[in-house]
C-alpha positions as CSV (number, residue, x, y, z in Angstrom):
1,M,-13.5,-6.8,-9.9
2,T,-13.6,-3.3,-11.0
3,P,-13.1,-2.2,-14.6
4,D,-9.9,-0.5,-13.6
5,T,-8.6,-4.0,-12.2
6,E,-9.6,-5.7,-15.3
7,T,-7.8,-3.3,-17.4
8,L,-4.8,-3.8,-15.2
9,I,-4.7,-7.5,-15.6
10,D,-5.1,-7.2,-19.3
11,R,-1.9,-5.1,-19.6
12,A,-0.2,-7.5,-17.2
13,L,-1.1,-10.4,-19.4
14,S,0.0,-8.6,-22.3
15,E,3.4,-8.0,-20.9
16,D,3.9,-11.8,-21.4
17,L,1.6,-12.8,-24.3
18,S,1.5,-9.8,-26.7
19,I,3.5,-12.1,-29.2
20,G,2.3,-15.4,-28.1
21,D,3.9,-18.3,-26.1
22,P,5.5,-20.7,-28.7
23,T,6.8,-22.9,-25.8
24,T,3.4,-23.7,-24.5
25,D,1.6,-23.9,-27.9
26,I,4.3,-26.4,-29.2
27,L,4.4,-28.6,-26.2
28,I,1.1,-28.5,-24.5
29,P,-1.9,-30.2,-26.4
30,P,-4.7,-27.7,-26.4
31,D,-7.4,-30.1,-24.6
32,M,-4.8,-31.3,-22.0
33,Q,-6.4,-30.9,-18.4
34,G,-4.7,-29.9,-15.2
35,K,-4.8,-28.2,-11.9
36,A,-2.6,-25.5,-10.4
37,S,-2.4,-25.0,-6.7
38,F,-1.2,-21.9,-4.9
39,V,1.0,-22.9,-1.8
40,A,2.5,-20.7,0.7
41,K,6.2,-21.1,1.2
42,Q,6.7,-18.7,4.0
43,E,4.6,-17.1,7.0
44,G,2.8,-13.9,6.1
45,I,-0.6,-12.3,5.4
46,L,-2.4,-13.2,2.2
47,A,-3.6,-10.5,-0.1
48,G,-4.5,-10.3,-3.7
49,L,-6.1,-13.8,-4.0
50,D,-9.1,-12.4,-5.9
51,V,-6.8,-10.6,-8.4
52,A,-4.6,-13.5,-8.9
53,L,-7.7,-15.9,-9.6
54,A,-9.3,-13.3,-11.8
55,V,-6.1,-13.4,-14.0
56,F,-6.8,-16.9,-15.0
57,Q,-10.5,-16.3,-15.5
58,R,-9.9,-13.2,-17.4
59,F,-7.6,-15.2,-19.9
60,D,-9.9,-18.2,-20.0
61,N,-13.3,-18.1,-18.5
62,T,-13.7,-21.8,-18.5
63,L,-11.1,-22.3,-15.8
64,T,-12.7,-22.9,-12.4
65,A,-11.1,-21.8,-9.0
66,K,-11.5,-22.8,-5.5
67,S,-10.2,-21.0,-2.5
68,Y,-9.2,-22.5,0.8
69,I,-7.9,-19.2,2.6
70,Q,-9.0,-15.8,2.4
71,D,-7.2,-12.3,2.2
72,G,-6.3,-11.1,5.5
73,E,-5.6,-14.7,6.9
74,R,-2.2,-15.6,8.1
75,L,-0.2,-18.2,5.9
76,R,2.2,-20.8,7.2
77,P,4.5,-22.8,5.0
78,D,2.7,-25.4,3.0
79,D,-0.6,-24.0,3.4
80,L,-2.7,-24.6,0.4
81,I,-4.2,-21.4,-0.7
82,A,-6.3,-22.0,-3.7
83,T,-6.5,-24.2,-6.7
84,V,-7.5,-23.5,-10.4
85,S,-8.5,-26.3,-12.7
86,G,-9.2,-26.7,-16.5
87,R,-7.2,-26.5,-19.7
88,M,-3.2,-26.7,-18.9
89,N,-2.5,-24.4,-21.7
90,P,-3.9,-21.3,-20.5
91,L,-2.9,-22.2,-16.9
92,L,0.6,-22.3,-18.1
93,K,0.5,-19.0,-20.0
94,S,-1.1,-16.9,-17.2
95,E,0.7,-18.5,-14.1
96,R,3.3,-15.7,-13.9
97,T,1.1,-12.8,-14.1
98,A,-1.2,-14.4,-11.3
99,L,1.8,-15.2,-9.0
100,N,3.3,-11.6,-9.5
101,F,0.2,-10.1,-8.1
102,I,-0.4,-12.2,-5.1
103,R,3.2,-12.3,-4.1
104,M,3.4,-8.6,-4.4
105,L,0.4,-7.8,-2.5
106,S,0.8,-10.4,0.2
107,G,4.1,-8.9,0.8
108,T,2.8,-5.5,1.3
109,A,0.0,-6.7,3.7
110,T,2.7,-8.8,5.6
111,V,5.1,-5.9,6.3
112,T,2.0,-3.6,7.2
113,A,1.0,-6.3,9.7
114,E,4.5,-6.2,11.1
115,Y,4.3,-2.2,11.5
116,V,0.9,-2.7,13.1
117,Q,2.2,-5.4,15.5
118,E,5.2,-3.2,16.5
119,V,3.0,-0.3,17.8
120,D,0.5,-2.7,19.6
121,G,-0.8,-1.0,22.8
122,Y,-0.6,2.7,21.4
123,D,-3.6,4.6,20.1
124,V,-2.0,5.3,16.7
125,R,-2.6,4.4,13.1
126,I,0.0,3.0,10.7
127,V,-0.7,4.8,7.2
128,D,0.7,4.5,3.7
129,T,2.0,7.1,1.4
130,R,1.7,7.8,-2.4
131,K,5.1,6.1,-3.0
132,T,3.5,3.4,-4.9
133,T,4.3,1.2,-8.0
134,P,2.9,3.4,-11.0
135,G,-0.5,2.1,-11.9
136,L,-0.7,-0.3,-9.0
137,R,-1.8,2.2,-6.2
138,A,-5.3,1.0,-5.6
139,L,-4.2,-2.6,-5.3
140,E,-1.1,-1.6,-3.0
141,K,-3.2,0.4,-0.7
142,Y,-5.8,-2.2,-0.6
143,A,-3.1,-4.6,0.5
144,V,-2.1,-2.1,3.4
145,R,-5.7,-2.3,4.7
146,V,-5.6,-6.1,4.5
147,G,-2.5,-5.8,6.8
148,G,-4.3,-3.8,9.4
149,G,-2.9,-0.4,8.2
150,Y,-4.9,2.8,6.7
151,N,-4.7,4.8,3.7
152,H,-3.4,8.2,3.4
153,R,-4.3,10.4,0.2
154,Q,-5.3,8.1,-2.6
155,N,-4.1,11.1,-5.0
156,L,-3.3,14.7,-5.0
157,G,-6.9,15.6,-5.1
158,D,-7.6,13.9,-2.0
159,G,-6.7,16.6,0.4
160,I,-4.2,19.5,1.0
161,L,-0.8,18.6,2.2
162,I,1.6,21.5,1.9
163,K,5.2,20.0,1.6
164,D,8.4,21.7,2.0
165,N,8.8,22.2,-1.8
166,H,5.4,24.1,-1.7
167,I,6.8,26.4,0.9
168,E,10.2,26.9,-0.6
169,A,8.5,27.6,-4.0
170,L,6.3,30.3,-2.5
171,N,9.4,31.8,-0.3
172,A,10.4,33.3,-3.7
173,F,7.2,35.6,-3.4
174,G,8.0,36.5,0.2
175,M,5.5,34.1,1.9
176,S,6.4,32.3,5.1
177,L,5.0,29.0,6.3
178,G,2.3,30.6,8.0
179,D,1.3,32.8,5.1
180,V,1.2,29.6,2.9
181,V,-1.1,27.8,5.4
182,R,-3.5,30.7,5.7
183,K,-3.8,31.1,2.0
184,A,-4.6,27.3,1.8
185,N,-7.3,27.8,4.4
186,R,-8.8,30.9,2.8
187,E,-9.2,29.2,-0.7
188,K,-9.9,25.4,0.1
189,S,-13.1,23.7,0.1
190,H,-14.9,23.5,3.6
191,T,-14.9,19.7,3.5
192,I,-11.2,19.2,3.6
193,N,-8.6,20.2,6.2
194,V,-5.1,21.7,5.7
195,E,-2.1,19.4,6.5
196,V,1.3,20.9,6.5
197,E,5.0,19.4,6.8
198,V,7.0,20.9,9.6
199,E,10.7,20.2,10.5
200,D,11.0,21.8,13.9
201,L,9.1,23.0,16.9
202,A,9.1,26.9,15.7
203,Q,7.7,25.7,12.4
204,V,5.0,23.7,14.6
205,E,4.0,26.9,16.4
206,E,3.7,28.9,13.1
207,A,1.7,26.3,11.7
208,L,-0.7,26.0,14.5
209,E,-1.0,29.7,14.7
210,A,-1.9,29.7,11.2
211,G,-4.7,27.4,11.4
212,A,-3.2,24.0,10.3
213,K,-5.5,21.1,11.4
214,I,-2.9,18.3,10.5
215,L,1.0,18.5,11.3
216,L,3.3,16.1,9.2
217,L,6.2,15.9,11.7
218,D,9.1,15.3,9.3
219,N,12.1,13.6,10.4
220,M,11.8,14.6,14.0
221,E,13.3,12.8,17.0
222,P,10.8,11.0,19.2
223,E,11.5,13.4,22.1
224,E,10.8,16.5,19.8
225,M,7.6,14.8,18.3
226,A,6.4,14.5,22.0
227,V,6.7,18.0,22.4
228,A,5.0,18.7,19.2
229,V,2.2,16.6,20.2
230,R,1.6,18.4,23.4
231,M,1.7,21.7,21.3
232,A,-0.9,20.5,19.1
233,S,-3.3,19.0,21.6
234,G,-6.8,19.9,21.0
235,K,-5.8,21.9,18.0
236,A,-4.4,19.5,15.4
237,V,-3.7,16.0,14.3
238,T,-0.2,14.8,14.5
239,E,1.6,12.6,11.8
240,A,5.1,11.1,12.3
241,S,6.8,10.7,8.9
242,G,10.4,10.2,7.5
243,N,12.6,7.3,7.4
244,I,10.3,5.4,9.9
245,T,11.6,1.7,10.2
246,L,10.5,-1.4,12.2
247,R,13.2,-0.6,14.7
248,T,12.1,3.0,15.2
249,V,8.3,2.9,14.8
250,R,7.7,2.0,18.4
251,A,9.5,5.0,19.7
252,A,7.6,7.2,17.4
253,A,4.3,5.8,18.6
254,A,5.5,6.4,22.2
255,S,5.6,10.1,21.4
256,G,1.8,10.3,21.2
257,V,1.3,11.0,17.6
258,D,-1.9,10.1,16.2
259,L,-0.7,8.8,12.8
260,I,2.7,7.3,11.5
261,S,3.1,7.3,7.8
262,V,5.6,4.7,6.4
263,G,6.4,4.7,2.7
264,A,8.2,1.3,3.0
265,L,4.8,-0.4,3.3
266,T,4.7,0.0,-0.5
267,H,7.9,1.1,-1.8
268,S,10.0,-1.7,-0.2
269,A,7.9,-4.4,0.5
270,K,9.5,-7.8,-0.7
271,G,7.0,-10.4,-2.4
272,L,6.0,-13.1,-0.3
273,D,7.2,-16.5,-1.4
274,I,4.2,-18.3,-2.8
275,S,4.3,-21.1,-5.6
276,L,2.0,-22.5,-8.1
277,D,2.3,-26.2,-8.2
278,F,0.8,-28.1,-11.3
279,T,-0.6,-31.6,-11.7
280,S,-2.2,-33.0,-14.8
């Protein structure tokens, strides 16, 4: 567990406990013992178990945990995932925070696995985006990897990606798409490549001539993407992006692109149904 994750857990716990928990303090004796069991209520991919268990032990390090299923394994309804034992008072106070983490991350891993399954048989990677929950990017991108996907940039400093807004801003200075790519290539570090967002085949040609090494094919139809892939062969990596869904992802993969970026892996994933059942 990294210091950043510990800080995140502390902030999450404080959302519930910044001014205490009178319900639990009044009703539950401080020495009452019990056990809480994480149980799957629907099928999916487990992710975030270590974080969820760390919530309990961060709140009270006398609590003990035992895991029966590991991150990356497929869950089925009624599967026992893990148990946490010890004083009932801290178990009850931290249960919601733990569940929020494991449900959210398992949901992201599950939807990622669905996209990966949809493109089975094609030599393509499903990748995430920066469309993440503020403060939770590292965990959500971890869940994408658990689900079989790959990570795009972790942050703005993790590569050069020239988007349409960059190009439009520099158009005011008379710079074309090609001019912008050439400027980036001249001034970048030798350790990174230039990726540029293109919207049609004319922009594909202009970007390639200017030396772009990665093309983000934005909202193109599969037939147009296939042409762009042929144009970029041996010159640049191709990435399909823009409103990719489970219904359309296989057609995008069939175009021959190297990568398919899907914002929905993180910005629209529904939490997996996991419960925490208590026994005293």
